[in-house]
C-alpha distance (Angstrom), angle and dihedral (degrees) to the residues before:
residue distance angle dihedral
X1 . . .
X2 3.77 . .
X3 3.78 129.5 .
X4 3.79 121.5 -120.6
X5 3.77 131.2 -165.6
X6 3.78 117.8 -135.0
X7 3.80 104.3 -153.1
X8 3.79 112.7 -162.5
X9 3.79 120.3 -146.3
X10 3.79 128.6 -175.2
X11 3.77 122.3 -19.2
X12 3.75 129.1 147.1
X13 3.77 126.5 -93.9
X14 3.82 121.7 -120.7
X15 3.79 111.4 -94.5
X16 3.81 97.8 -146.4
X17 3.81 136.0 30.0
X18 3.81 88.6 -113.6
X19 3.80 91.6 54.3
X20 3.81 88.3 47.1
X21 3.81 90.1 56.2
X22 3.81 91.1 50.4
X23 3.80 90.8 49.7
X24 3.81 91.1 49.5
X25 3.81 90.5 50.2
X26 3.82 89.5 53.3
X27 3.80 90.6 50.2
X28 3.80 92.4 48.7
X29 3.82 91.1 49.0
X30 3.83 90.6 49.9
X31 3.81 91.8 48.7
X32 3.80 90.7 49.5
X33 3.82 92.3 46.3
X34 3.82 89.8 51.1
X35 3.81 88.4 62.7
X36 3.80 116.6 174.6
X37 3.82 91.0 -2.9
X38 3.82 88.3 74.2
X39 3.80 106.1 86.5
X40 3.81 96.3 166.2
X41 3.81 122.5 -0.2
X42 3.81 87.4 -153.5
X43 3.77 127.5 -160.9
X44 3.76 143.1 -97.3
X45 3.79 114.2 -96.1
X46 3.78 132.3 -137.0
X47 3.78 130.8 -129.2
X48 3.77 111.1 -39.7
X49 3.76 135.5 -155.3
X50 3.78 125.6 -145.8
X51 3.79 117.8 -138.5
X52 3.80 113.5 -150.6
X53 3.81 132.4 173.3
X54 3.82 86.9 -101.1
X55 3.81 98.3 48.2
X56 3.78 142.1 -77.2
X57 3.80 129.2 -41.8
X58 3.81 112.1 -153.3
X59 3.81 98.5 -156.2
X60 3.81 99.9 65.5
X61 3.80 94.4 -110.0
X62 3.78 131.1 -87.0
X63 3.82 96.5 -42.6
X64 3.82 108.4 23.9
X65 3.77 121.6 -157.1
X66 3.82 114.1 -110.8
X67 3.82 99.7 180.0
X68 3.79 147.2 -37.8
X69 3.80 146.7 -136.8
X70 3.80 131.6 -169.1
X71 3.80 120.9 -137.7
X72 3.80 135.4 179.0
X73 3.81 120.0 -132.3
X74 3.81 142.2 154.1
X75 3.82 91.4 -116.6
X76 3.78 142.8 -1.6
X77 3.82 87.0 -97.0
X78 3.81 88.8 58.8
X79 3.81 90.8 49.3
X80 3.81 89.9 49.2
X81 3.80 89.4 52.6
X82 3.82 89.4 56.3
X83 3.83 89.2 47.2
X84 3.82 92.2 51.9
X85 3.81 89.5 66.0
X86 3.81 94.1 51.9
X87 3.81 115.6 118.1
X88 3.82 90.0 -138.2
X89 3.81 86.9 82.5
X90 3.82 90.7 59.3
X91 3.81 90.2 61.4
X92 3.81 99.4 54.9
X93 3.81 94.2 -91.6
X94 3.78 130.5 132.6
X95 3.80 130.1 -141.6
X96 3.79 124.6 -143.3
X97 3.83 113.3 -156.8
X98 3.82 121.1 -157.2
X99 3.79 134.1 162.9
X100 3.79 116.3 -113.5
X101 3.79 102.7 -130.8
X102 3.80 120.7 -142.7
X103 3.80 114.0 -124.7
């Protein structure tokens, strides 16, 4: 089995503490449902900077990263199936799935 990173982009933040609790409950349920496929549930990330050959961009680029998780699956299709159940998609976010290659 290979490991895959689920890179979260976009998504909207909860508007109230109560909504935040509901969102967190959805995340915890998804993590639990993912079972042994969930290697590392990850974290959200803060403001990023993009380093280029010409300098630094303070806004994180055109599609800034908002968080990540790492899952284990037999194939990228299996990792995408785990990603399809992620609550991030319910809040206007997208998920990029890529295999973590062993060096």
